[in-house]
C-alpha positions as CSV (number, residue, x, y, z in Angstrom):
1,M,38.6,57.9,43.7
2,S,39.0,57.4,47.4
3,T,40.1,60.1,49.8
4,E,43.3,58.3,50.6
5,A,44.1,58.0,46.9
6,A,43.2,61.6,46.3
7,T,45.5,62.9,49.1
8,A,48.4,60.4,48.6
9,P,51.6,61.8,47.1
10,A,52.0,61.1,43.4
11,G,55.3,59.3,44.2
12,A,53.5,56.9,46.6
13,L,50.8,56.1,44.0
14,N,53.5,55.5,41.4
15,S,55.4,53.2,43.8
16,S,52.3,51.3,44.6
17,F,51.6,50.8,40.8
18,R,55.1,49.7,40.1
19,T,55.1,47.1,42.9
20,S,51.6,45.7,42.3
21,P,51.7,41.9,41.8
22,R,48.9,42.3,39.3
23,I,50.7,44.9,37.2
24,A,53.9,42.7,37.3
25,L,51.9,39.6,36.2
26,F,50.3,41.6,33.4
27,F,53.7,42.6,32.0
28,L,55.0,39.0,32.4
29,F,51.9,37.7,30.5
30,L,52.8,40.1,27.7
31,L,56.4,39.0,27.8
32,N,55.3,35.3,27.6
33,T,53.0,36.1,24.7
34,L,55.8,37.6,22.7
35,L,58.2,34.7,23.8
36,V,55.7,32.1,22.4
37,L,54.8,34.2,19.4
38,D,58.4,34.6,18.3
39,K,58.9,30.9,18.9
40,I,55.9,29.6,16.9
41,I,55.8,32.3,14.2
42,F,57.8,30.1,12.0
43,T,55.1,27.4,12.1
44,I,52.9,29.5,9.8
45,L,55.8,30.4,7.6
46,L,57.3,27.0,6.9
47,E,55.8,26.5,3.5
48,P,56.8,29.9,1.9
49,I,60.3,29.6,3.4
50,K,60.5,26.0,2.1
51,H,59.7,27.2,-1.4
52,E,61.9,30.2,-1.4
53,F,65.1,28.4,-0.1
54,Q,64.2,25.0,-1.7
55,L,64.4,23.0,1.6
56,D,63.6,19.5,2.5
57,D,61.5,18.7,5.6
58,F,64.4,17.8,7.8
59,R,66.2,21.1,7.2
60,L,62.9,22.9,7.7
61,G,62.5,21.1,11.0
62,L,66.0,22.2,12.0
63,L,65.0,25.8,11.3
64,A,61.7,25.6,13.2
65,G,63.1,23.9,16.3
66,A,66.6,22.4,16.7
67,V,68.9,25.3,16.1
68,Y,66.7,27.8,18.0
69,A,66.2,25.3,20.9
70,F,69.9,24.3,21.1
71,C,71.0,27.9,21.6
72,L,68.1,28.6,24.0
73,G,69.2,25.5,26.0
74,I,72.9,26.5,26.1
75,A,72.1,30.1,27.3
76,S,69.4,29.0,29.8
77,V,71.8,27.9,32.5
78,P,73.9,31.1,32.8
79,F,70.7,33.2,32.6
80,G,69.2,31.0,35.4
81,I,72.3,31.7,37.6
82,L,72.0,35.5,36.9
83,T,68.3,35.3,37.8
84,D,69.1,34.0,41.3
85,R,71.7,36.7,41.8
86,G,70.7,39.9,39.9
87,N,67.8,42.2,39.0
88,R,65.3,40.0,37.2
89,R,63.2,42.8,35.8
90,N,66.1,44.4,34.0
91,L,67.3,41.0,32.7
92,A,63.8,40.1,31.4
93,A,63.4,43.5,29.6
94,G,66.8,43.3,28.1
95,C,66.3,39.8,26.8
96,L,62.9,40.8,25.4
97,A,64.5,43.7,23.4
98,F,67.3,41.5,22.1
99,W,65.2,38.6,20.9
100,S,62.8,41.0,19.2
101,A,65.7,42.5,17.3
102,M,66.8,39.0,16.2
103,T,63.2,38.2,15.0
104,G,63.3,41.3,12.8
105,L,66.7,40.2,11.4
106,C,65.2,36.9,10.5
107,G,62.9,38.8,8.2
108,L,65.8,40.5,6.5
109,A,67.9,37.3,5.9
110,Q,68.7,36.6,2.3
111,S,70.0,33.0,2.7
112,Y,69.2,29.9,4.7
113,T,72.4,30.2,6.6
114,L,71.7,33.8,7.7
115,L,68.2,32.9,8.6
116,L,69.6,30.1,10.9
117,A,72.0,32.5,12.5
118,A,69.3,35.1,13.3
119,R,67.1,32.3,14.6
120,L,70.0,31.3,16.9
121,G,69.9,34.9,18.3
122,V,66.2,34.6,19.0
123,G,66.9,31.4,21.1
124,V,69.7,33.2,23.0
125,G,67.4,36.1,24.0
126,E,64.5,34.0,24.9
127,A,66.7,31.9,27.2
128,G,66.5,34.7,29.8
129,G,62.8,35.4,29.5
130,G,61.3,32.3,30.9
131,P,63.5,31.7,34.0
132,T,63.2,35.4,35.1
133,A,59.4,35.4,34.7
134,L,58.9,32.1,36.7
135,S,61.2,33.4,39.5
136,M,59.4,36.7,39.8
137,I,55.9,35.1,39.8
138,S,57.0,32.8,42.6
139,D,58.0,35.7,44.7
140,L,54.8,37.6,43.9
141,F,52.3,34.8,44.7
142,A,52.3,32.2,47.5
143,H,52.3,28.4,46.8
144,K,48.5,28.0,47.3
145,K,47.8,30.6,44.6
146,R,50.8,30.0,42.4
147,A,49.3,27.7,39.9
148,T,46.5,30.2,39.2
149,A,49.2,33.0,38.7
150,M,51.2,30.6,36.4
151,A,48.0,29.9,34.5
152,I,47.5,33.6,33.8
153,F,51.2,33.9,32.7
154,S,50.7,30.8,30.5
155,L,47.7,32.4,28.7
156,G,50.4,34.0,26.6
157,T,50.5,30.6,24.7
158,P,47.0,30.7,23.3
159,M,47.2,34.5,22.9
160,A,50.2,34.0,20.7
161,A,48.4,31.4,18.7
162,L,45.5,33.8,18.2
163,I,47.7,36.6,17.0
164,S,49.8,34.3,14.8
165,L,46.9,32.6,13.1
166,T,44.5,35.6,12.7
167,T,46.7,38.6,12.1
168,M,50.0,37.2,10.9
169,T,48.4,34.8,8.4
170,K,46.7,37.8,6.8
171,V,49.9,39.8,6.8
172,E,51.8,36.9,5.2
173,A,49.1,36.5,2.5
174,M,49.3,40.2,1.6
175,F,53.0,41.1,2.1
176,G,55.0,37.9,2.4
177,W,56.7,36.0,5.2
178,R,59.5,38.6,5.7
179,V,57.1,41.4,6.7
180,V,55.5,39.0,9.2
181,L,58.8,38.7,11.1
182,I,59.6,42.4,11.0
183,A,56.1,43.2,12.3
184,A,56.3,40.6,15.1
185,S,59.5,42.3,16.3
186,I,58.2,45.7,17.0
187,P,56.0,45.2,20.1
188,G,58.9,43.7,22.0
189,F,60.8,47.0,22.1
190,L,57.7,48.9,23.4
191,I,56.9,46.3,26.1
192,A,60.6,46.2,27.2
193,I,60.6,50.0,27.7
194,A,57.3,49.8,29.6
195,M,58.7,47.2,31.9
196,W,61.7,49.4,32.8
197,L,59.4,52.4,33.4
198,F,56.3,50.9,35.2
199,M,57.4,47.6,36.8
200,A,59.6,47.2,39.9
201,E,61.9,44.3,40.7
202,P,59.8,42.0,43.0
203,K,61.2,41.5,46.5
204,R,62.6,38.1,47.1
205,G,61.3,35.9,50.0
206,A,62.6,36.3,53.5
207,E,64.7,33.1,53.1
208,A,66.4,34.5,49.9
209,Q,67.1,37.8,51.6
210,R,69.0,36.0,54.4
211,A,71.0,33.7,52.2
212,S,72.9,34.0,48.9
213,A,72.3,31.7,46.0
214,P,74.0,28.3,46.5
215,P,76.7,27.0,44.1
216,M,75.4,25.3,40.9
217,R,76.6,21.9,42.1
218,E,74.6,22.2,45.4
219,T,71.5,23.2,43.4
220,L,71.8,20.2,41.1
221,A,72.3,17.8,44.0
222,Y,69.2,19.2,45.7
223,I,67.2,18.8,42.5
224,R,68.3,15.2,42.1
225,S,67.3,14.4,45.6
226,Q,63.7,15.6,45.0
227,R,62.2,12.5,43.3
228,S,58.9,14.2,42.4
229,L,60.8,17.1,40.7
230,V,62.9,14.7,38.7
231,L,59.9,12.8,37.4
232,L,58.1,16.1,36.8
233,L,61.0,17.4,34.6
234,A,61.1,14.1,32.7
235,G,57.3,14.3,32.0
236,A,57.7,17.9,30.9
237,M,60.5,17.0,28.4
238,S,58.3,14.2,26.9
239,A,55.3,16.5,26.7
240,Y,57.4,19.2,25.0
241,I,58.6,16.8,22.3
242,V,54.9,16.2,21.4
243,L,53.9,19.8,21.8
244,A,56.8,21.2,19.7
245,G,56.6,18.5,17.1
246,V,52.9,18.7,16.6
247,S,52.6,22.5,16.7
248,S,55.4,23.1,14.3
249,W,53.9,20.8,11.6
250,N,50.2,21.0,12.2
251,F,49.7,23.9,9.8
252,S,51.7,22.3,7.0
253,F,49.5,19.2,7.6
254,L,46.3,21.1,7.0
255,I,47.8,22.6,3.8
256,R,49.2,19.3,2.4
257,V,46.5,16.9,3.4
258,H,43.3,19.0,3.4
259,H,44.5,21.4,0.7
260,V,43.3,24.5,2.5
261,K,44.9,28.0,2.4
262,L,46.3,29.0,5.8
263,S,45.1,32.6,5.3
264,E,41.6,31.2,5.1
265,V,41.7,28.5,7.8
266,G,44.1,30.5,10.0
267,P,41.6,32.9,11.7
268,L,39.2,30.0,12.5
269,L,42.0,27.8,13.8
270,G,43.5,30.7,15.8
271,A,40.2,31.6,17.4
272,S,39.4,28.0,18.2
273,I,42.9,27.3,19.7
274,A,42.9,30.6,21.7
275,G,39.4,30.2,23.0
276,A,39.9,26.6,24.2
277,G,43.4,27.3,25.4
278,M,42.5,30.3,27.5
279,I,39.6,28.7,29.2
280,G,41.5,25.5,29.7
281,L,44.7,27.0,31.0
282,Y,43.1,29.3,33.5
283,G,40.7,26.5,34.5
284,S,43.5,24.0,35.0
285,G,45.4,26.4,37.3
286,R,42.4,27.2,39.4
287,L,41.3,23.6,39.5
288,A,44.8,22.4,40.6
289,D,44.9,25.0,43.4
290,F,41.4,24.2,44.5
291,L,41.8,20.4,44.5
292,A,45.2,20.7,46.2
293,E,43.6,22.1,49.3
294,R,42.5,18.5,49.9
295,D,45.5,16.7,48.5
296,E,48.6,18.2,46.8
297,R,48.8,15.1,44.5
298,W,45.8,16.5,42.6
299,R,48.2,18.9,41.0
300,T,49.9,16.1,39.1
301,R,46.6,14.3,38.5
302,V,45.2,17.3,36.7
303,M,48.4,17.4,34.6
304,A,48.1,13.7,33.8
305,G,44.4,13.8,32.9
306,T,44.6,16.7,30.6
307,T,47.7,15.3,28.9
308,L,45.9,12.0,28.3
309,A,43.0,13.9,26.6
310,S,45.5,15.4,24.2
311,V,46.3,12.0,22.7
312,G,42.6,11.3,21.8
313,F,42.2,14.8,20.3
314,G,45.5,14.5,18.4
315,I,44.7,11.1,16.8
316,A,41.3,12.4,15.7
317,A,42.7,15.7,14.4
318,F,45.1,13.9,12.0
319,T,42.8,11.1,10.9
320,V,39.4,12.7,10.2
321,S,38.6,13.4,6.6
322,D,36.7,16.7,7.0
323,W,38.9,19.7,7.6
324,H,36.4,21.6,9.7
325,L,36.3,18.7,12.1
326,A,40.1,18.5,11.9
327,V,40.3,22.2,13.0
328,A,37.9,21.5,15.9
329,C,40.0,18.5,17.1
330,T,43.2,20.6,16.7
331,A,41.8,23.2,19.1
332,G,41.2,20.4,21.6
333,L,44.7,19.1,21.1
334,A,46.3,22.5,21.4
335,A,44.4,23.2,24.6
336,C,44.9,19.8,26.3
337,A,48.6,19.5,25.3
338,T,49.4,22.7,27.2
339,L,47.1,22.4,30.3
340,W,49.9,20.9,32.3
341,L,52.0,24.0,32.0
342,A,50.5,26.1,34.8
343,P,50.5,23.5,37.6
344,G,53.8,22.1,36.3
345,Y,55.6,25.4,36.4
346,A,54.1,26.2,39.8
347,L,55.3,22.9,41.2
348,S,58.8,23.2,39.8
349,Q,59.2,26.5,41.7
350,S,57.6,25.2,44.9
351,L,59.8,22.1,45.0
352,V,63.0,24.1,45.5
353,P,64.1,26.8,48.0
354,T,63.7,30.4,47.0
355,R,67.3,31.0,45.9
356,M,67.2,28.1,43.5
357,R,64.1,29.1,41.6
358,G,65.9,31.0,38.8
359,T,68.1,28.0,38.2
360,I,65.2,25.4,38.2
361,G,63.3,27.7,35.9
362,A,66.3,27.8,33.5
363,I,66.7,24.0,33.7
364,I,63.1,23.3,32.9
365,F,63.3,25.7,30.0
366,M,66.6,24.2,28.8
367,L,65.4,20.6,29.0
368,A,62.0,21.3,27.5
369,N,63.4,23.3,24.6
370,V,66.6,21.4,23.9
371,V,64.8,18.1,24.0
372,G,61.3,19.3,23.0
373,Y,62.0,21.8,20.3
374,G,65.4,20.3,19.5
375,F,64.0,16.8,18.8
376,G,60.3,17.4,18.2
377,P,60.1,19.3,14.9
378,P,63.1,17.6,13.1
379,L,61.9,14.2,14.4
380,V,58.5,14.8,12.7
381,G,60.2,15.9,9.6
382,L,62.5,12.9,9.6
383,L,59.7,10.5,10.1
384,S,57.7,12.2,7.3
385,D,60.6,11.7,4.9
386,V,61.0,8.0,6.0
387,F,57.3,7.3,5.6
388,Q,57.4,9.0,2.2
389,S,60.3,6.8,1.1
390,A,58.2,3.8,2.3
391,G,55.4,4.8,0.0
392,A,52.9,6.1,2.6
393,A,49.9,7.9,1.2
394,A,50.1,10.7,3.8
395,P,53.6,10.5,5.4
396,L,53.2,13.7,7.4
397,R,49.9,12.5,8.9
398,D,51.5,9.2,9.9
399,A,54.4,11.0,11.5
400,L,52.1,13.3,13.6
401,V,49.9,10.4,14.8
402,F,53.1,8.6,15.9
403,I,54.4,11.6,17.8
404,V,51.2,12.6,19.5
405,S,50.8,9.1,20.9
406,G,54.0,9.6,22.8
407,N,52.1,11.8,25.4
408,V,51.1,8.5,27.1
409,I,54.7,8.5,28.5
410,S,54.1,12.0,30.0
411,V,50.9,10.9,31.6
412,L,52.7,8.0,33.4
413,L,55.6,10.3,34.6
414,F,53.2,13.0,35.9
415,L,51.3,10.4,37.9
416,L,54.5,8.9,39.3
417,S,55.7,12.3,40.4
418,G,52.8,12.6,42.7
419,R,53.8,9.7,44.8
420,T,56.4,11.6,46.8
421,L,55.1,15.1,46.1
422,R,53.9,16.0,49.7
423,A,57.2,14.9,51.3
424,D,59.2,16.9,48.7
425,L,57.1,20.0,49.2
426,E,57.6,19.8,52.9
427,R,61.3,19.5,52.5
428,A,61.4,22.5,50.2
429,G,59.4,24.6,52.7
430,A,56.4,25.0,50.5
431,M,54.0,23.4,53.0
432,S,54.0,22.4,56.6
433,P,54.1,18.7,57.7
434,T,50.4,19.0,58.8
435,T,49.2,20.3,55.4
436,N,47.2,17.7,53.4
437,A,47.9,15.1,56.1
């Protein structure tokens, strides 16, 4: 320990710890891990829930995505407004505790209706988690390093997949799906308490300290005027339809088509997805920040290139005959389909003034979840039912191939968003007119 650290007052050390950007980012990474875990936990539980409540695929898709996403979307906007005006640390911790409680109640539900209602509560709670986290990260890290910080935050996605497919599949096999949901709810309470005790509210930028948050109408008008941001949001919505639809049904696909037990293939799939996702997500954030030193448009090019790769991995994952190869391709699909998140989230925050960051975070979560998780899972379920009625040999496989091909639309939108990116970043104050000239 250094002399300064040894002689510094305990209160000063505690204050330094609580205000550390790295400590805050670590807590937000944990928050995102639980946010994604409680979102995707149903994907490994669809088959036992289907059998217990005798559900068709469409109603199963509603449970996995639409109801949860609708409530998340409705609640996102008021939470975004609160994010721009209040204490974000307290809001994030409170939301985490609430959606964890709702996840536990899902495990206690004795009917499909009660399960839907509890799932609704999960969506309401998670609506406040994403916008507050994005806003805090944007104040903790400058634009040039923001994609890397967002990549670390986004590592919660593969981490959640790892936990879900390795630990939770084993718990489900031994104790049933209800115990899985109850067990998943416990860490949220502990992390919420730790955030209150050991993490301080980040200071907002100088611009935000001088001015109050603008009215919602003014914020929406500004967003509409940023062409690159509008195209970025459209690409994100399209990508989320694919991501939500594929991830919600991929495990059911392996069970139905390859006739494997999820408790057996789960650990292998989880380790593969987590390994590829962690390396890819962190790498995409660092690569976007590095290449953007020469040209800011490389941020959207990285997003487009990795999203295009997901189409190839996805088609292969759902058409190969060997399940081992299917798992390997699924890992590539899961990684590439999420690599746009870090640079995309970072850009969405940089393309608006400081006092609009909570609102734009809420909007991107609202649109992505209402459209993505609202349409993705039930659309796959509906297509599967339609293909089955038409006599398809593997209706769920055909539905998934159709959906994953839709990522081509996201590729085009991401590329188009780069055309006016530099001018829009200058207007938002994220870069000077001479940068990347």
